[in-house]
Every structure is written in C-alpha cells, then in structure tokens.
C-alpha positions as CSV (number, residue, x, y, z in Angstrom):
1,X,29.3,62.3,5.9
2,X,31.0,59.0,5.1
3,X,32.4,58.3,1.6
4,X,33.5,54.9,0.4
5,X,37.3,54.5,0.1
6,X,40.2,52.2,0.1
7,X,43.2,51.6,2.0
8,X,45.1,53.1,-0.9
9,X,43.8,56.6,-0.1
10,X,42.0,57.1,-3.5
11,X,38.3,57.6,-3.9
12,X,36.7,54.9,-5.9
13,X,33.4,55.3,-7.8
14,X,31.2,57.1,-5.3
15,X,29.0,55.7,-2.7
16,X,28.2,57.9,0.3
17,X,25.9,58.2,3.3
18,X,25.1,61.3,5.4
19,X,22.5,63.9,6.2
20,X,20.6,65.2,3.3
21,X,21.7,68.9,3.5
22,X,25.4,67.9,3.4
23,X,24.9,65.6,0.5
24,X,23.0,68.3,-1.4
25,X,25.8,70.8,-0.9
26,X,28.1,68.2,-2.3
27,X,26.2,67.2,-5.4
28,X,25.0,70.7,-6.3
29,X,28.6,71.6,-7.3
30,X,28.4,69.3,-10.3
31,X,28.7,71.4,-13.5
32,X,29.7,68.8,-16.0
33,X,28.2,66.4,-18.5
34,X,26.5,63.2,-17.4
35,X,29.3,61.1,-19.0
36,X,32.1,63.0,-17.3
37,X,34.3,61.4,-14.6
38,X,32.3,61.7,-11.4
39,X,35.1,59.9,-9.5
40,X,37.5,62.7,-10.3
41,X,34.9,65.2,-9.3
42,X,34.4,63.8,-5.8
43,X,38.1,63.3,-5.4
44,X,38.9,67.0,-6.0
45,X,36.1,68.0,-3.6
46,X,37.5,65.7,-0.8
47,X,41.0,67.1,-1.3
48,X,39.8,70.6,-0.3
49,X,40.6,70.8,3.5
50,X,38.1,73.6,4.2
51,X,35.2,71.8,2.5
52,X,36.2,68.5,4.1
53,X,36.0,70.1,7.4
54,X,32.9,72.1,6.6
55,X,30.9,69.1,5.5
56,X,32.5,66.6,7.7
57,X,33.8,64.3,4.9
58,X,35.5,61.1,5.9
59,X,36.6,58.1,3.9
60,X,35.6,54.5,4.9
61,X,39.1,53.1,4.7
62,X,38.2,49.9,6.5
63,X,35.1,48.9,4.7
64,X,32.8,49.2,7.8
65,X,30.0,50.4,5.5
66,X,31.1,50.3,1.9
67,X,32.9,47.4,0.2
68,X,34.4,47.9,-3.4
69,X,35.2,44.6,-5.0
70,X,37.6,45.7,-7.7
71,X,41.1,45.1,-6.3
72,X,39.8,43.5,-3.1
73,X,38.1,40.2,-4.1
74,X,40.6,38.2,-2.1
75,X,39.6,40.2,1.0
76,X,36.0,39.4,0.7
77,X,34.3,36.1,2.0
78,X,30.8,35.0,2.8
79,X,29.9,34.8,6.5
80,X,26.9,32.7,7.5
81,X,25.0,34.0,10.4
82,X,21.7,32.9,12.1
83,X,18.9,34.3,10.0
84,X,21.0,35.6,7.1
85,X,24.3,35.9,5.3
86,X,26.8,38.8,5.4
87,X,29.9,39.8,3.5
88,X,33.0,39.9,5.7
89,X,36.3,41.8,4.8
90,X,39.0,39.6,6.3
91,X,41.6,42.3,6.0
92,X,39.8,44.5,8.6
93,X,37.5,42.0,10.1
94,X,34.6,44.2,9.1
95,X,31.0,43.5,7.9
96,X,30.2,46.1,5.2
97,X,26.6,46.6,4.3
98,X,26.9,48.1,0.7
99,X,28.8,45.9,-1.8
100,X,29.9,47.6,-5.0
101,X,30.8,45.5,-8.0
102,X,32.9,48.1,-9.6
103,X,35.0,47.6,-12.7
104,X,35.4,44.0,-13.8
105,X,33.9,42.5,-10.7
106,X,30.3,42.1,-11.8
107,X,30.4,38.4,-11.9
108,X,31.8,38.3,-8.4
109,X,28.9,40.4,-7.3
110,X,26.6,37.8,-8.8
111,X,28.4,35.1,-6.9
112,X,27.9,37.0,-3.6
113,X,24.2,37.6,-4.5
114,X,23.7,33.8,-4.5
115,X,24.2,34.0,-0.7
116,X,23.7,37.6,0.5
117,X,21.4,38.4,2.2
118,X,18.9,35.6,2.0
119,X,20.3,33.2,-0.6
120,X,21.8,29.7,0.3
121,X,23.0,29.1,3.8
122,X,23.5,25.9,5.9
123,X,20.0,26.4,6.9
124,X,18.8,26.0,3.3
125,X,17.7,28.3,0.5
126,X,16.1,31.4,1.8
127,X,14.7,32.9,-1.4
128,X,14.3,29.9,-3.7
129,X,10.6,30.1,-3.4
130,X,10.4,33.8,-4.1
131,X,8.3,34.6,-7.2
132,X,7.4,31.0,-8.0
133,X,4.8,30.4,-10.8
134,X,2.2,28.0,-9.5
135,X,1.3,25.4,-12.2
136,X,-0.4,22.8,-10.0
137,X,-4.1,22.4,-11.0
138,X,-3.9,24.8,-13.9
139,X,-5.8,23.5,-17.0
140,X,-3.7,22.7,-20.1
141,X,-4.7,25.7,-22.1
142,X,-3.4,27.9,-19.2
143,X,0.1,26.4,-19.2
144,X,2.8,28.2,-21.1
145,X,3.5,27.2,-24.7
146,X,7.0,25.9,-25.2
147,X,9.1,25.3,-28.2
148,X,11.5,22.3,-27.6
149,X,14.6,22.5,-29.8
150,X,16.6,19.2,-30.0
151,X,20.2,19.3,-31.5
152,X,21.9,16.1,-32.6
153,X,25.2,17.6,-33.7
154,X,27.6,14.6,-33.2
155,X,27.3,10.8,-32.9
156,X,25.7,10.3,-29.5
157,X,25.1,7.2,-27.4
158,X,21.6,6.0,-26.6
159,X,19.8,8.5,-28.8
160,X,16.6,6.4,-29.1
161,X,16.3,6.5,-25.3
162,X,16.6,10.3,-25.4
163,X,13.8,10.5,-28.0
164,X,11.6,8.1,-26.1
165,X,11.9,10.3,-22.9
166,X,10.4,13.2,-24.8
167,X,7.2,11.1,-25.2
168,X,6.9,10.7,-21.4
169,X,7.2,14.3,-20.3
170,X,4.5,15.3,-17.8
171,X,3.3,18.2,-19.8
172,X,0.4,18.5,-22.3
173,X,1.5,17.8,-25.8
174,X,-0.8,20.5,-27.3
175,X,1.3,23.2,-25.4
176,X,4.5,21.8,-26.9
177,X,6.2,22.2,-30.3
178,X,9.3,20.5,-31.5
179,X,12.2,21.5,-33.6
180,X,14.8,18.8,-34.3
181,X,18.2,19.3,-36.1
182,X,20.1,16.1,-36.9
183,X,23.5,16.6,-38.4
184,X,24.5,13.0,-38.3
185,X,23.5,10.5,-41.0
186,X,24.4,7.7,-38.6
187,X,21.3,8.7,-36.4
188,X,18.7,8.7,-39.2
189,X,17.8,5.0,-38.6
190,X,17.3,5.8,-34.9
191,X,15.1,8.9,-35.4
192,X,12.9,7.5,-38.3
193,X,11.0,4.7,-36.2
194,X,10.1,7.2,-33.5
195,X,9.3,10.2,-35.6
196,X,5.6,9.2,-36.1
197,X,5.1,9.0,-32.3
198,X,6.8,12.3,-31.8
199,X,4.5,13.9,-34.4
200,X,1.5,12.6,-32.4
201,X,3.0,13.8,-29.1
202,X,3.8,17.4,-30.0
203,X,1.3,20.0,-31.4
204,X,3.7,20.7,-34.3
205,X,7.1,19.3,-35.4
206,X,9.8,20.3,-37.8
207,X,13.0,18.4,-38.6
208,X,16.1,19.5,-40.4
209,X,18.2,16.6,-41.4
210,X,21.9,16.1,-42.5
211,X,21.1,16.6,-46.1
212,X,20.5,20.3,-45.4
213,X,24.2,20.8,-44.4
214,X,23.2,23.2,-41.7
215,X,26.1,24.2,-39.3
216,X,25.5,23.9,-35.5
217,X,25.4,27.6,-34.9
218,X,23.0,28.2,-37.8
219,X,20.7,25.5,-36.6
220,X,20.5,26.9,-33.1
221,X,19.8,30.4,-34.6
222,X,17.0,28.8,-36.6
223,X,15.4,27.1,-33.5
224,X,15.6,30.2,-31.5
225,X,14.1,32.4,-34.3
226,X,11.1,30.0,-34.6
227,X,10.2,31.0,-31.0
228,X,11.2,34.7,-31.4
229,X,9.0,35.2,-34.4
230,X,5.9,33.4,-32.9
231,X,4.1,35.7,-30.4
232,X,2.4,32.6,-29.0
233,X,5.8,31.1,-28.0
234,X,6.3,31.8,-24.3
235,X,9.4,29.8,-23.6
236,X,12.2,28.2,-25.6
237,X,13.8,25.0,-24.3
238,X,17.1,24.0,-25.9
239,X,18.3,20.4,-25.5
240,X,21.5,18.8,-26.7
241,X,21.2,15.0,-27.5
242,X,23.9,14.1,-24.9
243,X,21.4,15.2,-22.2
244,X,19.7,12.4,-20.3
245,X,16.7,14.1,-18.6
246,X,15.5,11.3,-16.4
247,X,13.1,13.6,-14.4
248,X,9.9,13.6,-16.5
249,X,8.7,16.7,-14.7
250,X,11.8,18.8,-15.6
251,X,10.0,21.2,-17.8
252,X,7.4,21.9,-15.2
253,X,10.0,22.4,-12.5
254,X,11.9,25.0,-14.7
255,X,8.7,26.9,-15.5
256,X,7.7,27.0,-11.9
257,X,11.0,28.5,-10.8
258,X,10.1,31.5,-13.1
259,X,13.5,32.8,-14.2
260,X,14.2,34.5,-17.5
261,X,16.9,32.0,-18.3
262,X,17.3,28.8,-16.3
263,X,19.2,25.6,-16.7
264,X,18.8,22.3,-14.9
265,X,22.1,21.2,-13.4
266,X,23.5,18.2,-15.2
267,X,26.8,16.4,-14.7
268,X,28.5,13.3,-15.8
269,X,27.9,10.6,-13.1
270,X,30.8,10.4,-10.7
271,X,32.6,13.4,-12.3
272,X,32.7,17.1,-11.8
273,X,32.1,17.8,-15.5
274,X,28.7,19.7,-15.6
275,X,26.7,22.1,-17.8
276,X,27.6,25.3,-16.0
277,X,30.7,27.3,-14.9
278,X,30.7,29.1,-11.6
279,X,33.3,31.6,-12.6
280,X,35.2,32.9,-15.7
281,X,38.9,33.3,-16.2
282,X,40.3,36.7,-17.4
283,X,40.1,35.6,-21.0
284,X,36.5,34.5,-20.7
285,X,36.9,30.7,-20.3
286,X,36.4,28.3,-17.4
287,X,37.4,29.0,-13.9
288,X,36.4,27.1,-10.8
289,X,34.4,29.0,-8.3
290,X,34.8,28.3,-4.6
291,X,31.4,26.6,-4.4
292,X,31.4,24.7,-7.7
293,X,32.2,21.3,-6.3
294,X,29.5,21.6,-3.5
295,X,27.0,22.7,-6.1
296,X,27.7,19.8,-8.5
297,X,27.7,17.2,-5.7
298,X,24.5,18.6,-4.4
299,X,25.8,19.7,-1.0
300,X,24.4,23.1,-1.7
301,X,21.0,23.2,-3.4
302,X,19.5,26.4,-4.7
303,X,19.0,28.5,-7.8
304,X,22.4,30.0,-8.8
305,X,23.4,33.0,-10.8
306,X,26.2,31.9,-13.0
307,X,28.2,33.2,-16.0
308,X,27.8,30.2,-18.2
309,X,25.3,27.4,-19.0
310,X,25.1,24.8,-21.7
311,X,23.5,21.6,-23.0
312,X,20.0,22.3,-21.6
313,X,18.3,25.7,-20.8
314,X,14.9,27.3,-20.8
315,X,14.7,31.0,-22.1
316,X,11.7,33.2,-21.7
317,X,10.2,34.1,-25.0
318,X,10.1,37.8,-24.0
319,X,13.8,37.6,-23.4
320,X,14.4,36.3,-27.0
321,X,12.4,39.2,-28.4
322,X,14.0,41.7,-25.9
323,X,17.5,41.7,-24.4
324,X,18.9,39.0,-26.8
325,X,17.7,40.9,-29.8
326,X,16.8,40.0,-33.3
327,X,20.3,39.5,-34.6
328,X,21.8,35.9,-34.8
329,X,23.2,34.8,-31.5
330,X,25.2,31.7,-32.5
331,X,26.3,31.7,-36.1
332,X,28.1,35.1,-36.2
333,X,30.5,34.3,-33.3
334,X,33.9,32.8,-33.5
335,X,33.4,30.9,-30.2
336,X,31.4,27.9,-29.5
337,X,27.6,28.3,-29.7
338,X,26.9,28.1,-26.0
339,X,29.7,30.6,-25.2
340,X,28.3,33.0,-27.8
341,X,24.8,32.8,-26.1
342,X,26.2,33.4,-22.6
343,X,28.4,36.2,-23.7
344,X,25.5,38.0,-25.4
345,X,23.3,37.5,-22.4
346,X,26.0,38.9,-20.0
347,X,26.5,41.9,-22.3
348,X,22.8,42.6,-22.2
349,X,22.4,42.2,-18.4
350,X,20.4,39.0,-18.7
351,X,21.2,36.8,-15.7
352,X,21.9,33.2,-16.4
353,X,20.6,30.7,-13.6
354,X,21.2,27.0,-12.9
355,X,19.2,25.0,-10.4
356,X,20.0,21.9,-8.6
357,X,17.0,21.9,-6.3
358,X,16.0,18.5,-7.8
359,X,17.9,15.8,-9.6
360,X,17.1,16.2,-13.3
361,X,19.4,13.8,-15.0
362,X,22.9,13.6,-16.2
363,X,25.3,14.2,-19.2
364,X,26.6,11.5,-21.5
365,X,30.1,10.9,-22.6
366,X,30.3,11.1,-26.3
367,X,34.0,11.0,-27.1
368,X,34.2,7.2,-27.1
369,X,31.2,6.5,-29.2
370,X,32.2,4.4,-32.3
371,X,29.5,4.9,-34.9
372,X,31.2,2.4,-37.2
373,X,30.0,-0.6,-35.1
374,X,26.7,-2.1,-35.7
375,X,25.6,-1.6,-32.1
376,X,28.0,1.0,-30.7
377,X,25.8,1.5,-27.6
378,X,26.8,-2.0,-26.6
379,X,30.4,-0.8,-25.9
380,X,29.3,2.1,-23.6
381,X,29.6,0.2,-20.3
382,X,32.8,1.9,-19.0
383,X,31.8,5.4,-20.3
384,X,28.0,5.6,-19.7
385,X,27.4,3.0,-17.1
386,X,23.9,4.2,-16.0
387,X,22.4,4.2,-19.4
388,X,24.1,0.9,-20.3
389,X,22.6,-0.8,-17.3
390,X,19.1,0.6,-18.0
391,X,19.3,-0.8,-21.5
392,X,21.2,-4.1,-21.1
393,X,20.8,-5.3,-17.6
394,X,17.6,-7.3,-16.8
395,X,15.0,-5.2,-15.2
396,X,15.0,-7.4,-12.0
397,X,18.8,-7.7,-11.6
398,X,18.9,-5.6,-8.5
399,X,16.2,-7.9,-6.9
400,X,18.8,-10.7,-6.7
401,X,20.4,-8.8,-3.8
402,X,17.3,-7.1,-2.3
403,X,14.9,-10.1,-2.4
404,X,17.2,-13.1,-3.0
405,X,15.5,-13.5,-6.4
406,X,17.1,-16.7,-7.7
407,X,16.2,-20.4,-7.9
408,X,18.0,-23.7,-7.6
409,X,16.6,-26.1,-10.2
410,X,19.4,-28.6,-9.6
411,X,21.8,-28.8,-6.6
412,X,24.1,-25.8,-6.8
413,X,22.5,-24.7,-10.0
414,X,21.2,-21.2,-9.7
415,X,18.9,-19.2,-11.9
416,X,18.4,-15.5,-11.7
417,X,17.8,-12.5,-14.0
418,X,21.0,-11.0,-15.5
419,X,21.1,-9.5,-19.0
420,X,18.2,-8.2,-21.2
421,X,17.1,-9.9,-24.4
422,X,18.4,-6.8,-26.2
423,X,21.9,-7.5,-24.9
424,X,21.8,-11.0,-26.2
425,X,20.3,-10.1,-29.6
426,X,22.9,-7.3,-30.2
427,X,25.8,-9.5,-29.1
428,X,24.7,-12.2,-31.4
429,X,24.3,-9.8,-34.3
430,X,27.8,-8.5,-33.8
431,X,29.1,-12.1,-34.0
432,X,27.0,-12.9,-37.1
433,X,28.2,-9.7,-38.9
434,X,31.8,-10.7,-38.1
435,X,31.2,-13.9,-39.9
436,X,34.7,-15.6,-39.5
437,X,33.6,-18.7,-37.4
438,X,36.0,-21.4,-36.5
439,X,35.1,-25.1,-36.3
440,X,37.1,-27.0,-33.7
441,X,35.0,-30.1,-33.9
442,X,31.9,-31.4,-35.7
443,X,28.7,-29.4,-34.9
444,X,30.5,-26.7,-32.9
445,X,31.4,-23.3,-34.4
446,X,32.7,-20.4,-32.4
447,X,34.1,-16.9,-32.6
448,X,36.2,-15.4,-29.8
449,X,35.0,-12.1,-28.2
450,X,38.5,-10.7,-28.6
451,X,38.1,-11.0,-32.4
452,X,34.9,-9.0,-32.1
453,X,36.5,-6.3,-30.0
454,X,34.1,-7.2,-27.2
455,X,36.4,-8.8,-24.7
456,X,36.9,-5.6,-22.7
457,X,33.1,-5.2,-22.5
458,X,32.7,-8.8,-21.4
459,X,35.4,-8.4,-18.7
460,X,33.8,-5.2,-17.4
461,X,30.4,-7.0,-17.2
462,X,32.0,-10.0,-15.3
463,X,33.6,-7.9,-12.7
464,X,30.7,-5.5,-12.3
465,X,27.7,-7.8,-12.4
466,X,28.6,-11.5,-12.2
467,X,31.3,-11.4,-9.5
468,X,28.9,-10.0,-6.9
469,X,26.5,-12.8,-7.6
470,X,29.3,-15.4,-7.4
471,X,30.3,-14.1,-4.0
472,X,26.7,-14.3,-2.7
473,X,26.0,-17.8,-4.0
474,X,29.4,-19.3,-3.3
475,X,30.7,-17.8,0.0
476,X,34.4,-17.9,0.5
477,X,35.2,-17.4,-3.1
478,X,37.5,-14.5,-4.1
479,X,37.5,-13.6,-7.8
480,X,40.3,-12.2,-9.9
481,X,37.8,-11.2,-12.5
482,X,39.4,-12.5,-15.6
483,X,38.4,-14.9,-18.3
484,X,41.0,-16.9,-20.3
485,X,38.7,-17.3,-23.3
486,X,35.2,-16.2,-24.0
487,X,33.5,-17.1,-27.2
488,X,30.1,-17.0,-29.0
489,X,29.4,-20.7,-29.9
490,X,27.0,-22.4,-32.2
491,X,26.0,-26.0,-31.6
492,X,24.4,-28.0,-34.3
493,X,20.9,-29.5,-33.7
494,X,22.4,-33.0,-34.3
495,X,25.0,-32.6,-31.6
496,X,24.9,-35.6,-29.1
497,X,26.1,-35.5,-25.5
498,X,29.1,-37.7,-26.6
499,X,30.1,-35.1,-29.1
500,X,29.8,-32.2,-26.6
501,X,32.9,-30.1,-26.2
502,X,34.9,-30.3,-23.0
503,X,33.9,-27.9,-20.2
504,X,35.9,-24.7,-19.7
505,X,38.8,-24.8,-17.2
506,X,37.2,-22.1,-15.0
507,X,36.4,-21.8,-11.3
508,X,33.0,-20.8,-12.3
509,X,31.7,-21.1,-16.0
510,X,28.7,-19.2,-17.3
511,X,26.5,-20.3,-20.2
512,X,24.4,-17.5,-21.5
513,X,21.5,-18.0,-24.0
514,X,21.5,-15.5,-26.8
515,X,18.5,-16.6,-28.9
516,X,15.1,-18.3,-28.2
517,X,15.6,-22.0,-27.3
518,X,14.3,-24.8,-29.7
519,X,15.2,-27.9,-27.7
520,X,18.3,-29.1,-26.0
521,X,19.8,-27.9,-22.8
522,X,22.5,-28.7,-20.2
523,X,23.0,-31.9,-18.3
524,X,24.6,-32.3,-14.9
525,X,25.8,-35.9,-14.8
526,X,26.4,-36.5,-11.0
527,X,22.8,-35.8,-10.0
528,X,21.3,-36.8,-13.4
529,X,19.8,-33.4,-13.5
530,X,19.1,-31.3,-16.6
531,X,18.1,-27.8,-17.4
532,X,16.4,-26.9,-20.6
533,X,17.8,-24.4,-23.0
534,X,16.9,-21.0,-21.5
535,X,15.4,-17.9,-23.2
536,X,17.8,-15.1,-24.2
537,X,19.6,-13.9,-21.2
538,X,19.5,-17.1,-19.2
539,X,21.9,-20.0,-18.8
540,X,23.6,-22.2,-16.2
541,X,26.9,-21.5,-14.5
542,X,28.9,-24.0,-12.7
543,X,31.8,-24.4,-10.3
544,X,34.7,-26.3,-11.8
545,X,34.4,-30.1,-11.4
546,X,35.6,-33.2,-13.3
547,X,32.3,-33.6,-15.1
548,X,31.0,-30.1,-15.9
549,X,27.7,-29.4,-17.6
550,X,27.5,-30.5,-21.2
551,X,25.3,-29.0,-23.9
552,X,23.0,-31.6,-25.4
553,X,20.5,-31.6,-28.2
554,X,18.4,-34.2,-26.4
555,X,15.8,-33.1,-23.9
556,X,17.2,-32.9,-20.4
557,X,16.3,-35.8,-18.1
558,X,14.6,-33.4,-15.6
559,X,11.6,-31.2,-16.6
560,X,12.2,-27.5,-16.4
561,X,11.1,-25.6,-13.4
562,X,8.7,-22.8,-13.7
563,X,10.7,-19.6,-12.8
564,X,9.3,-17.4,-10.0
565,X,10.2,-14.4,-12.0
566,X,9.8,-13.1,-15.6
567,X,11.8,-14.7,-18.4
568,X,15.2,-13.4,-19.0
569,X,17.2,-15.0,-16.1
570,X,20.5,-16.6,-16.2
571,X,21.2,-20.0,-14.8
572,X,24.2,-19.9,-12.6
573,X,25.1,-23.5,-12.3
574,X,27.0,-25.9,-10.2
575,X,28.2,-28.7,-12.5
576,X,28.2,-31.9,-10.6
577,X,30.5,-34.7,-11.6
578,X,31.7,-38.0,-10.0
579,X,34.1,-36.0,-7.8
580,X,32.9,-33.7,-5.0
581,X,32.3,-30.1,-6.2
582,X,33.8,-27.2,-4.3
583,X,32.1,-26.7,-1.1
584,X,30.4,-23.5,-0.1
585,X,32.4,-21.5,2.5
586,X,35.7,-22.9,1.5
587,X,38.1,-20.2,0.4
588,X,38.9,-20.5,-3.3
589,X,40.0,-18.0,-5.9
590,X,37.3,-17.2,-8.6
591,X,39.8,-17.2,-11.4
592,X,37.4,-16.8,-14.4
593,X,33.9,-16.0,-15.2
594,X,32.7,-16.7,-18.7
595,X,29.7,-17.9,-20.7
596,X,28.3,-20.2,-23.3
597,X,25.0,-21.2,-24.8
598,X,22.2,-20.0,-27.2
599,X,19.5,-22.0,-28.8
600,X,18.6,-20.6,-32.2
601,X,16.6,-21.7,-35.3
602,X,19.8,-23.0,-36.8
603,X,21.0,-24.8,-33.7
604,X,22.4,-24.0,-30.3
605,X,24.1,-20.6,-30.2
606,X,26.2,-19.8,-27.0
607,X,28.6,-17.5,-25.3
608,X,31.1,-19.6,-23.6
609,X,33.9,-18.5,-21.2
C-alpha cells in the first residue's frame, strides 16, 4: 500500500492507495475522536516495522502518485500535454495524479484547478462551456431577475456616460431593479437629468443621495440586503461608477456562464491594473500570480478561480442567502469593502471567478479628476483617453485616414471632422467663466489657454490628433508638437479685414469654431478665396505664408462648399499670400499647431494658436 509522503521522511495528512483488505486493517485501528490528530495516528502505525512489513506500507517520497502543496509550491508547475494538463514536480521530474492543497495552500490549489485537468491550455479553454445556462430564445419572464446596485463613492469622470450605458443593456427592463448610492454632491446634477429615463428603464428604482450620509460599506450592505431579503431576486450585480461596461450584453454573458460569483475582467487601458488578483501575499494583500499578465492582456482566455475581485461582480441570490449569511459583509470589517467581501467568501468556501472570454469594458482612472472645474471631463485626455475620444472627438474623425474624408474648398485649404460640438461648447464655457479677457486691439478680445489651465490639454490634442492629419495632408513635414501661444479669441461683428489681427507665426495654424456662425469667415488673399465661418468644431488651418488667412466680418468672396460629410468638421487651411506657400513633399519642421475662430451671437469667437 502506498502512502503519500515527503522527502523529509514525515507523514503529511493522509492520502493512500492500496488493496481494500490492507486499507481496512489500517483504518480499523482508529480508536479516537473525529477531531483527533489522524496524521499522528498514521505516522505511529508506519513506524511499526512489523506492521509496515505485514501490510506492505511504503511512502511516496518522490510524488509519483501524491503531491502535497504545503512546503512544496516551488516544486510544482503546470505541464501542458495534448488532450489535457498535468501537474509536474520539477524536483523529481514526476507527474503526480493526486494533488493535496494541505495547510495554507488552498489558493494554490485553486490556481492549479484553472488548468488541471481540462482547464485552460494552449489549445483553448477545455471546460469553459461546462454547465452553461442557455438564455437564447428564452422569453423575458423566464430570464433571471437581477438587482443592479450602482455605487458612486467618489468624484468620477464621465458619470453621465456610465448612466446612459445602463439604458442600452440588452436585457428586458422588467427583469431589472436598480439601487443607486451617490455619495458625491458634485454628481447630483449629472444624475438628475437621467433619473427619469432610468425610472422608465428599470422595473423599480431606489436612490440614496449624499444627504443621507451613508458610508460606502453601509451602502453596499444595504444594496446586498435588498436582494437577500427578496425571494424573487435571483442575482445581484454590483457596479462601481468607475467601470465602463462597453459590452451591452455583459449581464447576459455573466448569467450564461452560470457561476455563483463571477466578475467580468476589467483593466485600465494600456495598464496591468485590473479588478482581480491572481494571488495573495501572506498578509492577505495583492501578490502577482504567474499567469496574471497573460490573463489581463488576453493571451489566456477562460473563467478563472481567483482570490479577489472588485468593481463589478455578479452574485447568485442563493449565495447571498446561504454561504455569505445574513450578517453585514462590508460595514463591520476594518478592511476595504471589496476585500471584506472576498475574505468572507473565501472563509465560507465560496469560489470567486473572473472571466475574460469576451471584452467587457475597462476601468477609469479617478485620481486626477478635479471636480472644482466646470467641465472636469474635458481635462481627462491623458488619463482616460478612450472615454475622452468618445465624448470629444468628432464621430467621423477616424474616417479621415480610412476613407480620406476631407475636402479642399480652396487650394491647400482642407476641411475634415475633428472635435465634437460638445468639446467646443465646454471649452468656450470654461473661457467665459474665467472672464478676464484681454483686448490687444479694437474688436478683438482673447484669453490664453494657459490662464485657463487648458494648455496641457490642447498640446495633448495637437500631438495626438492634429499632427497625424498634418503629416497626411502635407507630406514631408515633421512636427515638434508645440504651440507658442494658443488663445480663445472673440472678434467683434464690426471688425473689418483691415482691422484683422496678424496671423500667427506658425508652420501650420488652426482656427477652430467654438459657437454657431452668424456671418463672417476667413479670406485667403492670394487666390481671392474665402471660407465662411464654420459650425462648432470646424475651421481652416494654414501653412505659414506672408499673407495668412484673416478673419473677416464680411461674407467671403467665394460661396461655401457643401461638405460631403456631417457638420462638425475642421477646416485645415493653406493660407495663400503673394509669396509661394510651402510646397508639399518639401521637408519642413511643423513647429506649432494651434487654433483660432468662433462665430457667436455676440461676434466671432475663436481658438487661435
């Protein structure tokens, strides 16, 4: 009979294999309580030479059958084989078949279970489709009822976008209930306009605002108890406001996977920061598992048993009423709320899973959100680039490169989509709120973006979005991506061409409309060509020449062209003067990119660089 053992000659917690008569003669000698030390019992039996000889007892010193993980984690690796996955002991080059997570190695056993025997392998995920719940074609009344709990616990970028996504989920509203806790007074104006639509979208809604003074842990306990106390609540979905669920079928995908606790994998774009941990340190905090990077980057796709999840997770209602118990989970712990939940689940033997079988969305960065600004989302370009682009870039911007979506209303004057009308409106409102305008000449008022604290935003936009267009339209130019001066400018309606300010000394200048045009435009003297004042987000941009484009209150000498694309495009212009302009293909340095221009009810507003 073979007993499991170690190279240290001791007898770990028992595991044995042999013929039934020999095993019976071994175990019938037990005369102790159920909670007595069985390891000591079997050790004493093995140390009896006569009994060892009589029963043929032997220890598996080299882990050919049994593998104990406690004290041997560094010896154990995963071995991928055709048709399955094995555990390999590298110390003895053996392939044990019984893996024992004894002592403090339970989490390592869960890690191995993600692969052995039919988990993930280079051939794919072997058991991901086991036990799926089929939802396709099911009538609405047959779908599980879900309580969605949303937690706005800190100032968070793009909160209206988060709330609007809830309205577009591919799941029947009559099977959804909503609980929303908002701790931040700053976000009340963001929630109020959307609340009527949310009330119509969900079967029932409840909101707890900042006036209640509810702490985050207590709010999470309240949301969880609403599902626990309702026998009709079959699942509980917890969402933090810094989650961007861009996959509108996320809830269906999680329900279909049919796990008691399951989180969609979410990470910050381009970073390894995510909503799960693959391992824990000895003191119960983050430790990086061997496969963490591959899972976050999507190189390994499966459903993973992990020790910690956060930000977004779906819990089965029966698990709330069963293993997690009726006691508060979050508010009675000294740790963070999510750590308290995961610790309780691990203690009760409730597995925590995370899936990256599909791309569900991403996490937002909240640490650089300045809620004291009028439009704090406007400054999120370097921190939450994807969300910034969706909100502030023109919807057809990418078509410039895919479909050459631009026009040339004048020689070397190009028009194409760039920023959204919302970008222009919010930028103008930031300038108007600042209020300290300077007047350098009659009819022209301006405020520098540096005074508004927006010069960093503008430079980031120049490098990221305008420079690629400049390289495409003016081959041979190389840009340094800097602007000497960028300003929001207001032109008086009475401004004449003779009173127009001098053009900016830039290799390429950009004039961006910030408000609806009411007459006026830009004139390019060399070709006697004019471009009317554009809608918000449009404007000409020009290579440097002796006679650059001048803003004028008079109608341009050339009628406007009808754009082949929706309004909202920027005019990237070549300003033609009496001297020859820079020729395409000639190597020049694109020293600056900037902007000017906006037509408003009070005159001509502009962003000039």
